[in-house]
N, C-alpha and C positions, 0 to 999 in steps of 0.2 A: 503494499499500500504506500502510496507517495505520502509525504509529511504534510501536514496543514500548511505550513510556512512556504514550503516549496511550491505548493499549488497556488497559494495566494500571491506569490511573486511571479506567477504566470510562466515558470520554468516548465511545468509539465503540460500546459495548455496545448503546445505545439507538438507534443510526443505522439507516436504512433498509436492510433486506435486499438483497443483491445480487440481480440478476436471475437467475432459474433458467436452467439450461442448457437447450437445445433438448431434450435426451435426458429430462431431468427433467420437462419441460413435457409430453412425450408420454405418460409413464406416469401423470402426474397425472390425466390423463382417464379413466383405467380406472374403470369403475362400481365404486364402493366404496371408492376410494382415499381420499378425504376422510374416511372413517371410520377409516382406519388411522394409526397413529403413525409418523412420519417418523425414522428413525434415521441418524446419522452414525457410521461406525466409525473410530476413531483408533489407529494401530498396527496394521500389517498382516502383520508376518513370521511370527507365531506364533499366539497365541491369538485374533488377529482372525479367523482361518478358523473357529474355533468360534462367534464371534460371528455370522459370516456364515450358518452352518449353522443356528444357533438362530433367526435372524430368518427364514430361508427356511422353517423349520419352524412358524413363527408367522405366516405370510404372510397368514392372514385378518384379522389385526389389526395387522400391522407390515409396513413396507417399508424398504428401505435407500436413502435419498435421495443420501448422500454418503459417499465413502471418502477417507481422508487419511493420508499418510505422507511423511516428509521424504526419504525414498530413493525416487527415481524408478523405479528398476528394480523395486523391491519393490511400488510403486503400480500399476506397468503389470501385472505378473504378477497381482496380487490382482484388480485391475479386470477382468481378461479371465476370470479364475475367477468372480467375481461375476456378470457378464454371462452366462456359461454356467449357473450355478447358478439364477440368479433369472429369466432370460429378458428381463432389461432391464438398461441400463447406468446404474449410479449415477453422479452428477457426481464428479470427482476433483479433488484439490488437494495441494498439498505444504505448505500454510501453514494451520494450525489456525484462525488469526484470521479468515481469509476465510469458512471453513465456519461458524464461530460467528456471523458476521453475518447469515447466512440465516434468514429468518423461517420458513422452510420445514422447518426442523429442530425436532423436538420433543424428541428424547432424543439424547445422545452416549454413546457406549461407548468405553472407554479400555482399550487393550491395549498401551500404549506401554512404554518402560523405566520402571523404578520411580520414578526421579527427577521423572518428569513426572505421576504420578498424581494427587496432590493438587493441584498448580498447574493442570493441564487441568481437572480436576473443578471447581475454584473458578471458573475462567473461564466454564465451562459454566453453573454455576449463576447467575452474574452476568448472563449472556446470556439467562436465562430457560429453560434447558434441564433436563430430568430427566438423571440420569447412571447408568450402569452402569460400575462401576469395578472392574478386576481386583485381586485381593489381590496384594501388600498394597496397601492403599487410600492409604498414605503412606509416605514414605521415612524419617520419623522421627517420634517421639512428638508433637512440637509441631505438625507438618502435620496429624496425625490430629485434634488438638483444633481446628485451625482449620477443618478439612473439617466436623466436627460443627457448629461455629459457624455456617459459611457455610450449611450445610443449613436449620438453623433459621432464619437471617436471611431467605434468599431463598424458602423455602417449597417448593421442588422436591424430588422424591424422589432419594435416593442408594442405590443397591443395590450391595453389596460382592459380588464374585465368589466367594463360599464356596458354590459350587453345591450341595454335599452337603446344605445346609440345605433344598433343594427336592427331595431324593431320597426317594421314598415310602417305601421300607423303612427309611431312617434316621429319618425322622419318626416311623414307627410304633413302632420299637423304642426310641427315645429316650422317647416317651410311656410305653412300658411300663416303662422303667427309672424314669421319674418316678413312676409309679404303684406301684412296689415289687417289681418282677420280680425283682431280684436282692437285695433288702433295702436297707439304707442303703449308699449309694456313698461310697467314700472314697478310691479311686485309680484314676486313668485313665492309662494308658500308651500313648503314640503313637510311630510311627516312619516313616522314609523311607530307602530305600536304592537308588543308582543305580550306574552304572559310568562315570561321565563321564571323558572324556579330559582331558589336559593343555591349557590355553589357551595354553601357550608363552610365550615372551618377545616382547613386540610391539616393532616397530620404527617410529620415526617416519617417516611417508611423506606425500606429497601427497594431500589429500582427494579421494577420487573425484569426477568431475565430476557424476555423478548424485546425489550425498548433499549436503544441506544441513546441514554439520557444526555451524554456528552454532545453527541452530534445534533440531538434535538434542540439542545440550548445554543449551539453554534456560536453566533456573534454576541449573545447575550451575556452579561457577568454571570458567573457561576453562582448557583445556590442549590441548596439540598432538594431532593425530589419530595414533592407532597401528593397526596392521594387524590387531591381535587383539581389538578391542573390539567393533566393530559387525559382525553384527547380534544376537549372543547373549551373548557373554562378559562384557559389562558387569555381567551379574548379580553377577559375583565381584569387582567394583571398588566400594569403598565411596564413591566419589565419585557412582555412578549407581545401583548396586544394593544389595541388603540381605542377600544370602547366602542359603544354602539353607533356614534357618530360616523366612524370609519368602517364598522362592520356593515351597516346598512344604510346610513344616511348618505353616503357617497353617491349612491345611485340616483336618488331623487333631486338631490342638491345639483349634481351634474346635469340633470335634465333642465332644472331652473336656470342654471347658468347658460346652458346652450339656448334655451328658449328666449331669456333676455339679452344674449348676445354680449356677455360680460366676462372679464377675466378676474384679476386680483381686485378686491374691494379696498376702500379707503380705510373701513374701520370694521372691527370684529367684536361682538359682544357675546357672552354666554353665561347662563345662570341655571343652576339645577342642583341635584344632589342623589345621594343613595338613600332612598326613603322606605322601599318595600321590605327589604330584609337587612339584617345585620349579619354580616359574613365576611368573607376574604375579598369580596369584590371591592376593586380599588378605584372604579370610575362611578359615574352617576348611573342611576337607572332612569332618570327623568331629566331632560335638558332641553332648554330653549336657547337657540343660538341665532344671530342674525348678522348678515353681511351687508354693509351700507356702501353704496356707490354715489357719485355725484347726483344722479337723478333716478336712481332704481334701488330695490332692497331685495334680498332673499332671506327667508327665515326657514328654520327646520326645527320641528318639535319630535323628540324621541322619548318614547315611553316603553322601555324594556319590560316592565313588569306590571303593566295596566292595560287590559285589552280592549278599553272604550275606543271604538273606531272614530275616525274623523271622515265626514261625508260617507259613512257607511264602509269605508275602506280601512285595511290594515296599514296601507302605504299608499303614496300618490303625491301629485303636485297639482297645485291651482296656480295659473298663470293669469294675472289680471292686467288689463290694459284700459285706454280711455274710452273704448267703444264696446268692450265685452270682457269675457274671460273664457278660460278653457280649464276644464278639469280632466287630469291626465293620469292614467296609471298603466300597468302592464296589460290590463285586459280592454283597453280602449280608450275613448276620449267622449267628452261632452262639451259642447259649444253653447254659451249663454250670451245673450245681448246685455246691454249696460243695465238694463232693469232686473236682470236675473232670470229672464224667460229663455228656456231650452230651445235652440234653433237648429242644432244638428248633434248627431252622436255617431258612434261607431263601437262595436263590440267584436272582439276577437272569437268570443265563444269559449275561451280558455280561462279557467280559475286560477288564481294565484293566491297564495296565503304565506303570511309571515312566519308560519310555523313550519314551512317547507325549507329545510336547511340546505338541501341539494340544488334545487332550482334547475332540474332538466327540463329545458323548454326550447321552443323554436328560436327564441331571441339568441340563446347561446349558440344554437347551431349555426346561424346566420352570422354571429360574431366570429366564429371559428372559420366560417366560409370566406368571409371578408379577409382575414389575416391570409388565408391561403391564396386568395385571389390576388392580394397585394405582393406576396412572395413571387407568385408565378407570372402574373400580368402586369404588376405595377398600379393596380386598382388603389386608390387612396384609402388608407385606414380610416376606419370610423372613430377610433379612440387611440390615436398615437400617444406615446408617452409624454410628448410635450404639451399635448391638451388635457390627457386625463390627469396629469400630475397637478395641475391647477386645482382642480375639484378636491383632490386628495388633500393638498397643502392647506387650503382654507379651512377645512374640518379639522385638520391637525391644529391649526390656529384657534379654533374654537376650544379644543381640549387645553390648549395653553391659557387662554383667556379664563376658562373655567378654573384652572389650578391656581393662578395667580390672583383671581377674583377681581378683574378690572378689565376694562376695555382695551383693545390694542389698535394703535394706529399704524398703517401699513405703508410701506414703499410700494406703489402700485405697480411698478416695473418688475418686481420680483417677489413680491409677497412678504419681504423681510420686515420685522418688527422695528419701528422707529422709536427712539427716545426711551427704551424700556430694557436695561441691560440683563435684569433679573429674567425677563420672558424670553430674551433672546439665548440664555443659556440652555433653554430647552428646545432650541433649533435642531440640536443634533441629540446624540446620546452617549453613554459610556460604552465601550465594547471590551469583551474579553480579549486580552492581550493576544494578538496575532491574528485576530478575525476582523480587523478594521476594513472598512470598505474602501477601495482605492480604484481609481480609473486608469 
């Protein structure tokens, strides 16, 4: 095995690829296989299944060559499902470095815990791979800057998992909004509600024999293994996760920003707290945050542990203009005139729920299809990292505003915080020695 530091210094990136497994060799001979892109999926407990489904549904131009997870039980379960779904068995590994050595891999997809998103994406770019990375594409604003820089330097494509950017009805209605359907837009409100249970109070215990806890932690400073972190509750710990604003708010805030045609705001405010349960959860379960522009505003309300819907929906966006409004979610849209009378609507006929943690859906299929087309034909990406990073960064700034308990004034050219040294200390993070992200 190559050493961690050797890999990070880039020495091993150009090394000869490891020999393909016998399974990989067998399906490489399928007619047309060489015309398809080979994908490696990293992080297999949740959204990895949506990646698998999307690649299956794009099988004419993509195949899954590798799947990887540091948890052997999760890896085994996913591998069995992949073979069932695909009709062949992708190669498996618990160490991402071995997969990235393979010259057979064209694209990596990342559905790992948040603290791994940017580091793994940058490693992939250095290894010559295109990248599909789930939101949030970074754990902190500095990582977002580094990932944008890395994409420019290495020239491969990076698609952020804001899959609603590939939703046909969303593309259509946003274009109509830009064309003046509801007049001049000035306010967009987004929300997310769920009924999450308590994560409890964890106990330090021995690391399960099937889990590589060292590699799971990766770039994060080392801490003892507790029994309530893996495989999901890391979301609510600041060392690894980014809270509900980044876990789910990113989607609808991105739609709002798209509809209003804005980038970095002048000011960010956030208020909320952990109210429902008393446990190890380090973020809020209730948050109201706002992004103020010279003549527009976006707000997001997140309620992780209170299921009262807004407009009868778990999640969605409401776009307001001088002549009317649009109510928009993953299931369709409704158009209203200035007085609130409905004038048009569209429904996909597909139901979505905030309790669905996998989100296997046509939007994800199309988002992967867009990346494949971008690689093969030059079709523009729907959510390239330079664009997706803005939505991620402003919600990370919401977290910072909440932590320091005051408004943040921003440099609108890059989102950096002005005249607040304490808040700017949270622009980056502390890394385990030897795991720092470098471009």
